[in-house]
C-alpha positions as CSV (number, residue, x, y, z in Angstrom):
1,M,0.0,0.0,0.0
2,K,2.7,2.4,0.8
3,L,4.2,2.0,-2.7
4,K,0.8,2.8,-4.3
5,N,0.6,6.0,-2.1
6,Y,4.1,7.0,-3.1
7,L,3.4,6.5,-6.8
8,D,0.2,8.5,-6.5
9,I,2.1,11.4,-4.8
10,V,4.8,11.4,-7.5
11,N,2.1,11.2,-10.3
12,V,0.3,14.2,-8.8
13,F,3.5,16.2,-8.4
14,I,4.5,15.5,-12.1
15,T,1.1,16.5,-13.4
16,N,1.0,19.7,-11.3
17,N,4.6,20.7,-12.2
18,M,4.8,19.3,-15.7
19,E,5.8,22.7,-17.3
20,N,8.5,23.3,-14.7
21,L,9.9,19.8,-15.0
22,L,10.0,20.1,-18.7
23,L,11.7,23.4,-18.5
24,C,14.3,21.9,-16.1
25,V,14.9,19.0,-18.5
26,I,15.4,21.4,-21.4
27,I,17.8,23.6,-19.4
28,L,19.7,20.5,-18.3
29,S,19.8,19.2,-21.9
30,I,21.1,22.6,-23.1
31,I,23.8,22.7,-20.4
32,T,24.8,19.1,-21.3
33,L,24.9,20.1,-25.0
34,I,27.2,23.1,-24.3
35,V,29.5,20.9,-22.1
36,F,29.5,18.3,-24.9
37,I,30.4,20.8,-27.6
38,N,33.2,22.3,-25.4
39,V,34.7,18.9,-24.7
40,N,34.4,18.0,-28.3
41,I,36.3,21.1,-29.4
42,K,39.1,20.4,-26.9
43,L,39.2,16.8,-28.0
44,S,39.4,17.8,-31.7
45,K,42.4,20.1,-30.9
46,I,44.1,17.3,-29.0
47,V,43.4,14.9,-31.9
48,K,44.9,17.4,-34.4
49,K,48.0,17.8,-32.3
50,Y,48.3,14.0,-31.9
51,K,48.0,13.5,-35.7
52,N,50.6,16.1,-36.3
53,L,52.9,14.4,-33.8
54,T,52.4,10.9,-35.1
55,R,52.6,12.1,-38.7
56,G,56.2,13.5,-38.2
57,M,57.9,16.1,-40.3
58,D,58.4,14.0,-43.4
59,G,55.1,12.2,-43.3
60,S,56.4,9.2,-41.2
61,N,54.8,8.6,-37.9
62,I,56.5,8.9,-34.5
63,E,56.7,5.1,-34.1
64,D,58.7,4.8,-37.3
65,I,61.0,7.6,-36.3
66,L,61.6,6.1,-32.8
67,L,62.3,2.7,-34.4
68,H,64.7,4.2,-36.8
69,Q,66.5,6.1,-34.0
70,T,66.7,2.9,-32.0
71,D,68.3,1.1,-34.9
72,Y,70.7,4.0,-35.4
73,L,71.7,4.0,-31.7
74,K,72.3,0.3,-31.8
75,D,74.5,0.8,-34.9
76,L,76.4,3.6,-33.1
77,D,76.8,1.4,-30.0
78,N,78.3,-1.4,-32.2
79,E,80.6,1.1,-33.9
80,V,81.8,2.5,-30.5
81,S,82.4,-1.0,-29.3
82,D,84.4,-1.8,-32.4
83,I,86.4,1.4,-32.0
84,K,87.1,0.6,-28.3
85,K,88.4,-2.8,-29.4
86,A,90.6,-1.2,-32.1
87,I,92.0,1.3,-29.6
88,A,92.8,-1.5,-27.2
89,Q,94.6,-3.4,-29.9
90,L,96.5,-0.3,-31.1
91,T,97.5,0.4,-27.5
92,Q,98.8,-3.1,-27.1
93,D,100.6,-2.9,-30.5
94,N,102.0,0.5,-29.6
95,R,103.8,-0.9,-26.6
96,Q,105.7,-3.2,-28.9
97,M,106.7,-0.6,-31.4
98,I,110.2,0.8,-31.6
99,K,110.1,4.2,-30.1
100,K,113.4,4.8,-28.5
101,V,116.2,5.2,-31.0
102,Y,119.7,6.3,-30.3
103,W,123.0,5.9,-32.2
104,K,126.6,6.7,-32.0
105,R,129.4,6.9,-34.5
106,Y,132.9,6.2,-33.3
107,N,136.3,5.1,-34.3
108,A,136.6,1.4,-33.3
109,F,140.4,1.3,-34.2
110,P,142.4,4.4,-33.3
111,E,144.8,3.9,-36.3
112,M,141.9,4.2,-38.8
113,G,141.4,7.9,-38.4
114,S,137.6,8.2,-39.1
115,D,134.4,7.5,-37.3
116,L,133.2,4.8,-39.6
117,S,132.0,2.4,-36.9
118,F,128.5,2.8,-35.3
119,S,126.1,1.3,-32.9
120,L,122.3,1.8,-33.1
121,A,119.8,1.0,-30.3
122,L,116.2,0.3,-31.3
123,L,113.9,-0.1,-28.2
124,N,110.2,-0.2,-27.4
125,D,108.3,1.0,-24.3
126,G,109.6,-2.0,-22.3
127,N,113.2,-1.2,-23.2
128,S,113.3,-4.3,-25.4
129,G,114.6,-4.5,-28.9
130,V,118.0,-4.8,-30.6
131,V,121.4,-3.2,-30.8
132,I,123.0,-3.1,-34.3
133,T,126.7,-2.5,-34.3
134,S,129.0,-2.1,-37.3
135,I,132.7,-2.3,-36.7
136,Y,134.6,-0.9,-39.7
137,G,138.1,-2.1,-40.2
138,R,140.6,-1.4,-43.0
139,D,140.1,-4.9,-44.6
140,E,136.6,-5.8,-43.4
141,N,133.4,-4.6,-41.9
142,R,131.5,-6.7,-39.3
143,V,127.9,-6.2,-38.3
144,Y,126.5,-7.5,-35.0
145,L,122.9,-7.7,-33.9
146,K,122.2,-8.3,-30.2
147,P,118.8,-8.7,-28.7
148,I,117.9,-6.4,-25.7
149,I,115.3,-7.5,-23.2
150,E,114.3,-4.9,-20.5
151,G,117.5,-2.9,-21.1
152,K,119.8,-5.9,-20.8
153,S,121.4,-8.4,-23.2
154,S,122.5,-12.0,-22.8
155,Y,125.5,-11.1,-25.0
156,T,128.5,-9.1,-23.9
157,L,128.1,-5.4,-24.8
158,S,130.8,-3.0,-25.7
159,P,131.1,0.3,-23.8
160,E,129.6,2.1,-26.8
161,E,126.6,-0.3,-26.9
162,R,126.0,0.1,-23.2
163,E,126.1,3.9,-23.6
164,I,123.6,4.0,-26.4
165,I,121.2,1.6,-24.7
166,L,121.3,3.8,-21.6
167,K,120.7,6.9,-23.6
168,A,117.9,5.3,-25.6
169,I,116.2,4.2,-22.3
170,Q,116.5,7.8,-21.1
171,T,114.9,9.1,-24.3
172,K,111.6,10.8,-23.7
173,I,108.7,9.4,-25.7
174,I,106.3,12.0,-27.2
């Protein structure tokens, strides 16, 4: 019974206030329409900006651009890795290269009168390499090659050879 009473009250209220209710519904619809139009305008601006962004400058979309950049960065990373390996190899090779060179001309035999004999030291960073000595005599010329390891040789060295090895070791590398 209570439900029937309630429905009757609502029915009477609607009939008595039909014009006012209809006016409220129309006003509410107009407000809803205005809000809808405003939201639609803002959404269309956002969609336009999004399309411009995804289209890119040359017509490609942002996804293609990002994928291209990712591939490009991977290629650069590989190139940098290869360059680092090459630098490491060059650094290792550089330590073995002859960098310290010193020579001396001298007169091996006082009666010969000219500095036709010489000794030449060729050393790397670790003071290893060779000493080449040419002893000039009146009737013959002899050439000796002696290995040098860490500034020393297992062969007997002449005073001139010891001198040029010491001076080669003291040579400043640029």
